[in-house]
N, CA, C, O and the ligand as a Tripos MOL2 file, in Angstrom:
@<TRIPOS>MOLECULE
protein
  249   247    63     0     0
PROTEIN
NO_CHARGES

@<TRIPOS>ATOM
      1 N          83.0500   37.0390  -83.3160 N.3       1 MET1
      2 CA         83.3020   36.3910  -82.0600 C.3       1 MET1
      3 C          83.4950   37.4930  -80.9450 C.2       1 MET1
      4 O          84.2230   38.4700  -81.1220 O.2       1 MET1
      5 N          82.8290   37.2750  -79.8520 N.am      2 GLU2
      6 CA         82.9610   38.3300  -78.8410 C.3       2 GLU2
      7 C          84.2670   38.1210  -78.1050 C.2       2 GLU2
      8 O          84.7320   36.9970  -77.9140 O.2       2 GLU2
      9 N          84.8750   39.3000  -77.6750 N.am      3 GLU3
     10 CA         86.0980   39.2660  -76.9980 C.3       3 GLU3
     11 C          85.8290   39.2160  -75.5200 C.2       3 GLU3
     12 O          85.0510   40.0140  -74.9970 O.2       3 GLU3
     13 N          86.4820   38.2630  -74.8240 N.am      4 LEU4
     14 CA         86.2940   38.0460  -73.3680 C.3       4 LEU4
     15 C          87.3500   38.9330  -72.6630 C.2       4 LEU4
     16 O          88.4830   39.1410  -73.0970 O.2       4 LEU4
     17 N          86.8110   39.4410  -71.4840 N.am      5 LYS5
     18 CA         87.8180   40.2230  -70.7330 C.3       5 LYS5
     19 C          87.7090   39.7880  -69.2380 C.2       5 LYS5
     20 O          86.6520   39.3270  -68.8080 O.2       5 LYS5
     21 N          88.7650   39.9310  -68.4850 N.am      6 ASP6
     22 CA         88.6490   39.6310  -67.0780 C.3       6 ASP6
     23 C          87.5860   40.4790  -66.5170 C.2       6 ASP6
     24 O          87.3990   41.6080  -66.9710 O.2       6 ASP6
     25 N          86.8710   39.9950  -65.5470 N.am      7 GLU7
     26 CA         85.7440   40.7310  -65.0080 C.3       7 GLU7
     27 C          85.8570   40.6860  -63.4160 C.2       7 GLU7
     28 O          86.1080   39.6380  -62.8200 O.2       7 GLU7
     29 N          85.6700   41.8000  -62.8330 N.am      8 VAL8
     30 CA         85.7360   41.7940  -61.3420 C.3       8 VAL8
     31 C          84.3320   41.6920  -60.7890 C.2       8 VAL8
     32 O          83.4340   42.4510  -61.1510 O.2       8 VAL8
     33 N          84.1710   40.7180  -59.8890 N.am      9 ILE9
     34 CA         82.8740   40.4720  -59.3900 C.3       9 ILE9
     35 C          83.0960   40.5420  -57.7380 C.2       9 ILE9
     36 O          84.1320   40.1680  -57.1890 O.2       9 ILE9
     37 N          81.9930   41.0620  -57.0810 N.am     10 VAL10
     38 CA         81.9620   41.1160  -55.7070 C.3      10 VAL10
     39 C          81.3380   39.9080  -55.0740 C.2      10 VAL10
     40 O          80.1700   39.6160  -55.3320 O.2      10 VAL10
     41 N          82.0700   39.1980  -54.2560 N.am     11 CYS11
     42 CA         81.5120   37.8840  -53.7070 C.3      11 CYS11
     43 C          80.3300   38.1290  -52.8450 C.2      11 CYS11
     44 O          80.3200   39.0050  -51.9800 O.2      11 CYS11
     45 N          79.3500   37.3520  -53.0920 N.am     12 LYS12
     46 CA         78.0430   37.3660  -52.3990 C.3      12 LYS12
     47 C          78.2710   37.0130  -50.8950 C.2      12 LYS12
     48 O          77.5600   37.5370  -50.0370 O.2      12 LYS12
     49 N          79.1960   36.1840  -50.5900 N.am     13 ASP13
     50 CA         79.3390   35.6650  -49.2460 C.3      13 ASP13
     51 C          80.2370   36.5300  -48.4150 C.2      13 ASP13
     52 O          79.8550   36.8470  -47.2880 O.2      13 ASP13
     53 N          81.3880   36.9400  -48.8630 N.am     14 CYS14
     54 CA         82.3180   37.5720  -48.0790 C.3      14 CYS14
     55 C          82.5070   38.9820  -48.5590 C.2      14 CYS14
     56 O          83.1730   39.7220  -47.8360 O.2      14 CYS14
     57 N          82.0460   39.4250  -49.6050 N.am     15 GLY15
     58 CA         81.8870   40.8180  -50.0270 C.3      15 GLY15
     59 C          83.3480   41.2340  -50.6670 C.2      15 GLY15
     60 O          83.5570   42.3960  -51.0130 O.2      15 GLY15
     61 N          84.2210   40.3270  -50.7830 N.am     16 LYS16
     62 CA         85.4850   40.6120  -51.3350 C.3      16 LYS16
     63 C          85.3470   40.5910  -52.8820 C.2      16 LYS16
     64 O          84.4940   39.8960  -53.4340 O.2      16 LYS16
     65 N          86.2120   41.3720  -53.5510 N.am     17 GLU17
     66 CA         86.2300   41.3360  -55.0460 C.3      17 GLU17
     67 C          87.0910   40.2590  -55.4730 C.2      17 GLU17
     68 O          88.1680   40.0280  -54.9240 O.2      17 GLU17
     69 N          86.5890   39.5340  -56.5370 N.am     18 PHE18
     70 CA         87.4370   38.5270  -57.1030 C.3      18 PHE18
     71 C          87.3410   38.6860  -58.6330 C.2      18 PHE18
     72 O          86.4040   39.2670  -59.1820 O.2      18 PHE18
     73 N          88.4030   38.1120  -59.2940 N.am     19 THR19
     74 CA         88.3720   38.1860  -60.7490 C.3      19 THR19
     75 C          87.8210   36.9680  -61.4180 C.2      19 THR19
     76 O          88.2390   35.8450  -61.1330 O.2      19 THR19
     77 N          86.8490   37.1880  -62.3410 N.am     20 PHE20
     78 CA         86.3260   36.1090  -63.1660 C.3      20 PHE20
     79 C          87.1010   36.2230  -64.4520 C.2      20 PHE20
     80 O          86.7750   36.9880  -65.3600 O.2      20 PHE20
     81 N          88.1450   35.4210  -64.4830 N.am     21 THR21
     82 CA         89.1440   35.4770  -65.4960 C.3      21 THR21
     83 C          88.5640   34.9410  -66.8680 C.2      21 THR21
     84 O          87.5870   34.1950  -66.9400 O.2      21 THR21
     85 N          89.2340   35.3810  -67.8710 N.am     22 VAL22
     86 CA         88.8410   34.9670  -69.1620 C.3      22 VAL22
     87 C          88.8640   33.4030  -69.2890 C.2      22 VAL22
     88 O          87.9900   32.7880  -69.8990 O.2      22 VAL22
     89 N          89.9110   32.8150  -68.6770 N.am     23 ARG23
     90 CA         90.0590   31.4090  -68.7320 C.3      23 ARG23
     91 C          88.7420   30.7790  -67.9450 C.2      23 ARG23
     92 O          88.1560   29.8050  -68.4160 O.2      23 ARG23
     93 N          88.3640   31.3460  -66.8350 N.am     24 ASP24
     94 CA         87.2040   30.9270  -66.1590 C.3      24 ASP24
     95 C          85.9190   31.0640  -66.9620 C.2      24 ASP24
     96 O          85.0220   30.2230  -66.9020 O.2      24 ASP24
     97 N          85.8660   32.1790  -67.7300 N.am     25 GLN25
     98 CA         84.7450   32.4180  -68.5400 C.3      25 GLN25
     99 C          84.5880   31.4730  -69.6510 C.2      25 GLN25
    100 O          83.4810   31.1140  -70.0530 O.2      25 GLN25
    101 N          85.7790   31.0460  -70.1790 N.am     26 GLU26
    102 CA         85.7920   30.0680  -71.2840 C.3      26 GLU26
    103 C          85.3550   28.7670  -70.6920 C.2      26 GLU26
    104 O          84.6230   28.0130  -71.3330 O.2      26 GLU26
    105 N          85.7830   28.4760  -69.4800 N.am     27 PHE27
    106 CA         85.3640   27.2400  -68.9050 C.3      27 PHE27
    107 C          83.9190   27.1220  -68.5610 C.2      27 PHE27
    108 O          83.3240   26.0540  -68.7080 O.2      27 PHE27
    109 N          83.3710   28.1430  -68.1300 N.am     28 TYR28
    110 CA         81.8730   28.2710  -67.8460 C.3      28 TYR28
    111 C          81.1610   28.1110  -69.1460 C.2      28 TYR28
    112 O          80.1540   27.4040  -69.1920 O.2      28 TYR28
    113 N          81.6140   28.7190  -70.2070 N.am     29 LYS29
    114 CA         80.8410   28.7270  -71.5210 C.3      29 LYS29
    115 C          80.9690   27.2130  -72.0540 C.2      29 LYS29
    116 O          80.0460   26.6720  -72.6620 O.2      29 LYS29
    117 N          82.0430   26.6550  -71.8070 N.am     30 GLU30
    118 CA         82.2670   25.2000  -72.2760 C.3      30 GLU30
    119 C          81.3260   24.3670  -71.6520 C.2      30 GLU30
    120 O          80.7470   23.4690  -72.2640 O.2      30 GLU30
    121 N          81.1200   24.6540  -70.2980 N.am     31 LYS31
    122 CA         80.3030   23.7530  -69.4970 C.3      31 LYS31
    123 C          78.7680   24.1110  -69.7110 C.2      31 LYS31
    124 O          77.8880   23.4030  -69.2210 O.2      31 LYS31
    125 N          78.4990   25.2040  -70.4390 N.am     32 GLY32
    126 CA         77.1440   25.6370  -70.6660 C.3      32 GLY32
    127 C          76.5040   26.3890  -69.5640 C.2      32 GLY32
    128 O          75.2820   26.5380  -69.5680 O.2      32 GLY32
    129 N          77.2560   26.8800  -68.6050 N.am     33 PHE33
    130 CA         76.7430   27.6460  -67.5170 C.3      33 PHE33
    131 C          76.3850   29.0690  -68.0330 C.2      33 PHE33
    132 O          77.1580   29.7530  -68.7040 O.2      33 PHE33
    133 N          75.2110   29.4230  -67.6740 N.am     34 GLU34
    134 CA         74.6930   30.7440  -68.1860 C.3      34 GLU34
    135 C          74.9440   31.8320  -67.1420 C.2      34 GLU34
    136 O          74.9130   33.0190  -67.4640 O.2      34 GLU34
    137 N          75.1730   31.4610  -65.9840 N.am     35 HIS35
    138 CA         75.3720   32.3210  -64.8540 C.3      35 HIS35
    139 C          76.8730   32.6020  -64.5340 C.2      35 HIS35
    140 O          77.7320   31.7290  -64.6550 O.2      35 HIS35
    141 N          77.1300   33.8440  -64.1270 N.am     36 LYS36
    142 CA         78.4750   34.1240  -63.6970 C.3      36 LYS36
    143 C          78.6170   33.6140  -62.2690 C.2      36 LYS36
    144 O          77.6100   33.4770  -61.5740 O.2      36 LYS36
    145 N          79.8090   33.3330  -61.8170 N.am     37 PRO37
    146 CA         79.8980   32.9470  -60.3560 C.3      37 PRO37
    147 C          79.5210   34.1650  -59.4890 C.2      37 PRO37
    148 O          79.7210   35.3240  -59.8540 O.2      37 PRO37
    149 N          78.9870   33.8340  -58.3680 N.am     38 VAL38
    150 CA         78.5930   34.9500  -57.4560 C.3      38 VAL38
    151 C          79.4800   34.9160  -56.1350 C.2      38 VAL38
    152 O          79.4090   35.7690  -55.2500 O.2      38 VAL38
    153 N          80.3010   33.8460  -56.1250 N.am     39 ARG39
    154 CA         81.2070   33.7080  -54.9620 C.3      39 ARG39
    155 C          82.6300   33.5590  -55.4420 C.2      39 ARG39
    156 O          82.9390   32.9990  -56.4940 O.2      39 ARG39
    157 N          83.4600   34.0970  -54.5970 N.am     40 CYS40
    158 CA         85.0230   33.9970  -54.8070 C.3      40 CYS40
    159 C          85.3750   32.4290  -54.7220 C.2      40 CYS40
    160 O          84.6130   31.6090  -54.2090 O.2      40 CYS40
    161 N          86.5360   32.1340  -55.2470 N.am     41 ARG41
    162 CA         87.0790   30.8210  -55.2260 C.3      41 ARG41
    163 C          86.9460   30.2200  -53.6870 C.2      41 ARG41
    164 O          86.4540   29.1280  -53.4010 O.2      41 ARG41
    165 N          87.4250   31.0570  -52.8890 N.am     42 GLU42
    166 CA         87.5400   30.5860  -51.3920 C.3      42 GLU42
    167 C          86.2030   30.1330  -50.8370 C.2      42 GLU42
    168 O          86.0810   29.0890  -50.1970 O.2      42 GLU42
    169 N          85.2000   30.9690  -51.1100 N.am     43 CYS43
    170 CA         83.8420   30.6940  -50.6180 C.3      43 CYS43
    171 C          83.2580   29.5120  -51.2730 C.2      43 CYS43
    172 O          82.5620   28.7180  -50.6390 O.2      43 CYS43
    173 N          83.5350   29.3670  -52.5820 N.am     44 ARG44
    174 CA         83.0280   28.2620  -53.3530 C.3      44 ARG44
    175 C          83.6340   26.9380  -52.8060 C.2      44 ARG44
    176 O          82.9660   25.9130  -52.6710 O.2      44 ARG44
    177 N          84.9640   27.0460  -52.5010 N.am     45 GLN45
    178 CA         85.5500   25.8020  -52.0050 C.3      45 GLN45
    179 C          85.0360   25.4820  -50.6310 C.2      45 GLN45
    180 O          84.8570   24.3130  -50.2890 O.2      45 GLN45
    181 N          84.7800   26.5650  -49.7870 N.am     46 LYS46
    182 CA         84.2110   26.3660  -48.5280 C.3      46 LYS46
    183 C          82.8440   25.5950  -48.6500 C.2      46 LYS46
    184 O          82.5780   24.5860  -47.9970 O.2      46 LYS46
    185 N          82.0590   26.1560  -49.5100 N.am     47 ARG47
    186 CA         80.7030   25.6170  -49.5840 C.3      47 ARG47
    187 C          80.8200   24.0850  -50.0700 C.2      47 ARG47
    188 O          80.1270   23.1990  -49.5700 O.2      47 ARG47
    189 N          81.6700   23.8780  -50.9920 N.am     48 LYS48
    190 CA         81.8760   22.6090  -51.5690 C.3      48 LYS48
    191 C          82.2980   21.6530  -50.4950 C.2      48 LYS48
    192 O          81.7950   20.5310  -50.4330 O.2      48 LYS48
    193 N          83.2140   22.0680  -49.6420 N.am     49 ALA49
    194 CA         83.7100   21.2700  -48.5740 C.3      49 ALA49
    195 C          82.5780   21.0050  -47.5650 C.2      49 ALA49
    196 O          82.4270   19.8760  -47.0980 O.2      49 ALA49
    197 N          81.8000   22.0090  -47.2310 N.am     50 GLU50
    198 CA         80.6730   21.8410  -46.2920 C.3      50 GLU50
    199 C          79.6870   20.8530  -46.8690 C.2      50 GLU50
    200 O          79.1580   20.0140  -46.1390 O.2      50 GLU50
    201 N          79.4100   20.9360  -48.2410 N.am     51 ARG51
    202 CA         78.4740   20.0150  -48.8150 C.3      51 ARG51
    203 C          78.9550   18.5380  -48.7490 C.2      51 ARG51
    204 O          78.2140   17.5990  -48.4580 O.2      51 ARG51
    205 N          80.2010   18.4380  -49.0320 N.am     52 ALA52
    206 CA         80.8220   17.0910  -49.0030 C.3      52 ALA52
    207 C          80.8450   16.5170  -47.5130 C.2      52 ALA52
    208 O          80.7190   15.3220  -47.2470 O.2      52 ALA52
    209 N          81.0070   17.4540  -46.6600 N.am     53 GLU53
    210 CA         80.9620   16.9630  -45.1940 C.3      53 GLU53
    211 C          79.5910   16.5660  -44.8530 C.2      53 GLU53
    212 O          79.4070   15.5490  -44.1840 O.2      53 GLU53
    213 N          78.5830   17.3140  -45.2760 N.am     54 ALA54
    214 CA         77.1900   16.9600  -45.0470 C.3      54 ALA54
    215 C          76.8770   15.6240  -45.5560 C.2      54 ALA54
    216 O          76.2570   14.7910  -44.8950 O.2      54 ALA54
    217 N          77.3330   15.4280  -46.7840 N.am     55 LYS55
    218 CA         77.0280   14.1580  -47.4160 C.3      55 LYS55
    219 C          77.6900   13.0520  -46.7530 C.2      55 LYS55
    220 O          77.1090   11.9710  -46.6610 O.2      55 LYS55
    221 N          78.8900   13.2320  -46.2670 N.am     56 LYS56
    222 CA         79.6590   12.1560  -45.5850 C.3      56 LYS56
    223 C          78.8820   11.7680  -44.4160 C.2      56 LYS56
    224 O          78.6480   10.5830  -44.1780 O.2      56 LYS56
    225 N          78.4390   12.8010  -43.6130 N.am     57 ASN57
    226 CA         77.6160   12.4830  -42.4450 C.3      57 ASN57
    227 C          76.3760   11.6960  -42.6630 C.2      57 ASN57
    228 O          75.9780   10.8400  -41.8730 O.2      57 ASN57
    229 N          75.8120   12.0090  -43.7200 N.am     58 GLU58
    230 CA         74.5430   11.3260  -44.1280 C.3      58 GLU58
    231 C          74.8490    9.8190  -44.3780 C.2      58 GLU58
    232 O          74.1330    8.9410  -43.8980 O.2      58 GLU58
    233 N          75.8640    9.5710  -45.0930 N.am     59 THR59
    234 CA         76.2540    8.1940  -45.4400 C.3      59 THR59
    235 C          76.6670    7.4730  -44.1400 C.2      59 THR59
    236 O          76.3240    6.3010  -43.9820 O.2      59 THR59
    237 N          77.3070    8.0480  -43.3080 N.am     60 ASN60
    238 CA         77.7260    7.5070  -42.1200 C.3      60 ASN60
    239 C          76.6390    6.9450  -41.2250 C.2      60 ASN60
    240 O          76.7850    5.9790  -40.4760 O.2      60 ASN60
    241 N          75.5270    7.6600  -41.3860 N.am     61 GLU61
    242 CA         74.4060    7.3600  -40.3490 C.3      61 GLU61
    243 C          73.8220    6.0420  -40.6160 C.2      61 GLU61
    244 O          73.2490    5.4650  -39.6910 O.2      61 GLU61
    245 N          73.9040    5.4850  -41.8070 N.am     62 ALA62
    246 CA         73.2640    4.1510  -42.1200 C.3      62 ALA62
    247 C          73.9230    3.0080  -41.4870 C.2      62 ALA62
    248 O          73.4920    1.8690  -41.6670 O.2      62 ALA62
    249 ZN         83.9750   35.1780  -50.9350 Zn       63 ZN63
@<TRIPOS>BOND
     1     1     2 1
     2     2     3 1
     3     3     4 2
     4     3     5 am
     5     5     6 1
     6     6     7 1
     7     7     8 2
     8     7     9 am
     9     9    10 1
    10    10    11 1
    11    11    12 2
    12    11    13 am
    13    13    14 1
    14    14    15 1
    15    15    16 2
    16    15    17 am
    17    17    18 1
    18    18    19 1
    19    19    20 2
    20    19    21 am
    21    21    22 1
    22    22    23 1
    23    23    24 2
    24    23    25 am
    25    25    26 1
    26    26    27 1
    27    27    28 2
    28    27    29 am
    29    29    30 1
    30    30    31 1
    31    31    32 2
    32    31    33 am
    33    33    34 1
    34    34    35 1
    35    35    36 2
    36    35    37 am
    37    37    38 1
    38    38    39 1
    39    39    40 2
    40    39    41 am
    41    41    42 1
    42    42    43 1
    43    43    44 2
    44    43    45 am
    45    45    46 1
    46    46    47 1
    47    47    48 2
    48    47    49 am
    49    49    50 1
    50    50    51 1
    51    51    52 2
    52    51    53 am
    53    53    54 1
    54    54    55 1
    55    55    56 2
    56    55    57 am
    57    57    58 1
    58    58    59 1
    59    59    60 2
    60    59    61 am
    61    61    62 1
    62    62    63 1
    63    63    64 2
    64    63    65 am
    65    65    66 1
    66    66    67 1
    67    67    68 2
    68    67    69 am
    69    69    70 1
    70    70    71 1
    71    71    72 2
    72    71    73 am
    73    73    74 1
    74    74    75 1
    75    75    76 2
    76    75    77 am
    77    77    78 1
    78    78    79 1
    79    79    80 2
    80    79    81 am
    81    81    82 1
    82    82    83 1
    83    83    84 2
    84    83    85 am
    85    85    86 1
    86    86    87 1
    87    87    88 2
    88    87    89 am
    89    89    90 1
    90    90    91 1
    91    91    92 2
    92    91    93 am
    93    93    94 1
    94    94    95 1
    95    95    96 2
    96    95    97 am
    97    97    98 1
    98    98    99 1
    99    99   100 2
   100    99   101 am
   101   101   102 1
   102   102   103 1
   103   103   104 2
   104   103   105 am
   105   105   106 1
   106   106   107 1
   107   107   108 2
   108   107   109 am
   109   109   110 1
   110   110   111 1
   111   111   112 2
   112   111   113 am
   113   113   114 1
   114   114   115 1
   115   115   116 2
   116   115   117 am
   117   117   118 1
   118   118   119 1
   119   119   120 2
   120   119   121 am
   121   121   122 1
   122   122   123 1
   123   123   124 2
   124   123   125 am
   125   125   126 1
   126   126   127 1
   127   127   128 2
   128   127   129 am
   129   129   130 1
   130   130   131 1
   131   131   132 2
   132   131   133 am
   133   133   134 1
   134   134   135 1
   135   135   136 2
   136   135   137 am
   137   137   138 1
   138   138   139 1
   139   139   140 2
   140   139   141 am
   141   141   142 1
   142   142   143 1
   143   143   144 2
   144   143   145 am
   145   145   146 1
   146   146   147 1
   147   147   148 2
   148   147   149 am
   149   149   150 1
   150   150   151 1
   151   151   152 2
   152   151   153 am
   153   153   154 1
   154   154   155 1
   155   155   156 2
   156   155   157 am
   157   157   158 1
   158   158   159 1
   159   159   160 2
   160   159   161 am
   161   161   162 1
   162   162   163 1
   163   163   164 2
   164   163   165 am
   165   165   166 1
   166   166   167 1
   167   167   168 2
   168   167   169 am
   169   169   170 1
   170   170   171 1
   171   171   172 2
   172   171   173 am
   173   173   174 1
   174   174   175 1
   175   175   176 2
   176   175   177 am
   177   177   178 1
   178   178   179 1
   179   179   180 2
   180   179   181 am
   181   181   182 1
   182   182   183 1
   183   183   184 2
   184   183   185 am
   185   185   186 1
   186   186   187 1
   187   187   188 2
   188   187   189 am
   189   189   190 1
   190   190   191 1
   191   191   192 2
   192   191   193 am
   193   193   194 1
   194   194   195 1
   195   195   196 2
   196   195   197 am
   197   197   198 1
   198   198   199 1
   199   199   200 2
   200   199   201 am
   201   201   202 1
   202   202   203 1
   203   203   204 2
   204   203   205 am
   205   205   206 1
   206   206   207 1
   207   207   208 2
   208   207   209 am
   209   209   210 1
   210   210   211 1
   211   211   212 2
   212   211   213 am
   213   213   214 1
   214   214   215 1
   215   215   216 2
   216   215   217 am
   217   217   218 1
   218   218   219 1
   219   219   220 2
   220   219   221 am
   221   221   222 1
   222   222   223 1
   223   223   224 2
   224   223   225 am
   225   225   226 1
   226   226   227 1
   227   227   228 2
   228   227   229 am
   229   229   230 1
   230   230   231 1
   231   231   232 2
   232   231   233 am
   233   233   234 1
   234   234   235 1
   235   235   236 2
   236   235   237 am
   237   237   238 1
   238   238   239 1
   239   239   240 2
   240   239   241 am
   241   241   242 1
   242   242   243 1
   243   243   244 2
   244   243   245 am
   245   245   246 1
   246   246   247 1
   247   247   248 2
@<TRIPOS>SUBSTRUCTURE
     1 MET1         2 RESIDUE 1 A MET
     2 GLU2         6 RESIDUE 1 A GLU
     3 GLU3        10 RESIDUE 1 A GLU
     4 LEU4        14 RESIDUE 1 A LEU
     5 LYS5        18 RESIDUE 1 A LYS
     6 ASP6        22 RESIDUE 1 A ASP
     7 GLU7        26 RESIDUE 1 A GLU
     8 VAL8        30 RESIDUE 1 A VAL
     9 ILE9        34 RESIDUE 1 A ILE
    10 VAL10       38 RESIDUE 1 A VAL
    11 CYS11       42 RESIDUE 1 A CYS
    12 LYS12       46 RESIDUE 1 A LYS
    13 ASP13       50 RESIDUE 1 A ASP
    14 CYS14       54 RESIDUE 1 A CYS
    15 GLY15       58 RESIDUE 1 A GLY
    16 LYS16       62 RESIDUE 1 A LYS
    17 GLU17       66 RESIDUE 1 A GLU
    18 PHE18       70 RESIDUE 1 A PHE
    19 THR19       74 RESIDUE 1 A THR
    20 PHE20       78 RESIDUE 1 A PHE
    21 THR21       82 RESIDUE 1 A THR
    22 VAL22       86 RESIDUE 1 A VAL
    23 ARG23       90 RESIDUE 1 A ARG
    24 ASP24       94 RESIDUE 1 A ASP
    25 GLN25       98 RESIDUE 1 A GLN
    26 GLU26      102 RESIDUE 1 A GLU
    27 PHE27      106 RESIDUE 1 A PHE
    28 TYR28      110 RESIDUE 1 A TYR
    29 LYS29      114 RESIDUE 1 A LYS
    30 GLU30      118 RESIDUE 1 A GLU
    31 LYS31      122 RESIDUE 1 A LYS
    32 GLY32      126 RESIDUE 1 A GLY
    33 PHE33      130 RESIDUE 1 A PHE
    34 GLU34      134 RESIDUE 1 A GLU
    35 HIS35      138 RESIDUE 1 A HIS
    36 LYS36      142 RESIDUE 1 A LYS
    37 PRO37      146 RESIDUE 1 A PRO
    38 VAL38      150 RESIDUE 1 A VAL
    39 ARG39      154 RESIDUE 1 A ARG
    40 CYS40      158 RESIDUE 1 A CYS
    41 ARG41      162 RESIDUE 1 A ARG
    42 GLU42      166 RESIDUE 1 A GLU
    43 CYS43      170 RESIDUE 1 A CYS
    44 ARG44      174 RESIDUE 1 A ARG
    45 GLN45      178 RESIDUE 1 A GLN
    46 LYS46      182 RESIDUE 1 A LYS
    47 ARG47      186 RESIDUE 1 A ARG
    48 LYS48      190 RESIDUE 1 A LYS
    49 ALA49      194 RESIDUE 1 A ALA
    50 GLU50      198 RESIDUE 1 A GLU
    51 ARG51      202 RESIDUE 1 A ARG
    52 ALA52      206 RESIDUE 1 A ALA
    53 GLU53      210 RESIDUE 1 A GLU
    54 ALA54      214 RESIDUE 1 A ALA
    55 LYS55      218 RESIDUE 1 A LYS
    56 LYS56      222 RESIDUE 1 A LYS
    57 ASN57      226 RESIDUE 1 A ASN
    58 GLU58      230 RESIDUE 1 A GLU
    59 THR59      234 RESIDUE 1 A THR
    60 ASN60      238 RESIDUE 1 A ASN
    61 GLU61      242 RESIDUE 1 A GLU
    62 ALA62      246 RESIDUE 1 A ALA
    63 ZN63       249 GROUP 0 **** ****
């Protein structure tokens, strides 16, 4: 079994370093994600919120 270690990744959006923790890695593995995250938690949440907002606007149009 390979040993997981915390990994430091530079966020694609804000350029800040964030930690891809062992716990996160296990979660990704469990989900079958093959890619590492490219954005920090903050940016991911921001994008998620923006997408949710966009979706909401779409639905309201009808
Ligand atoms: Zn970021």
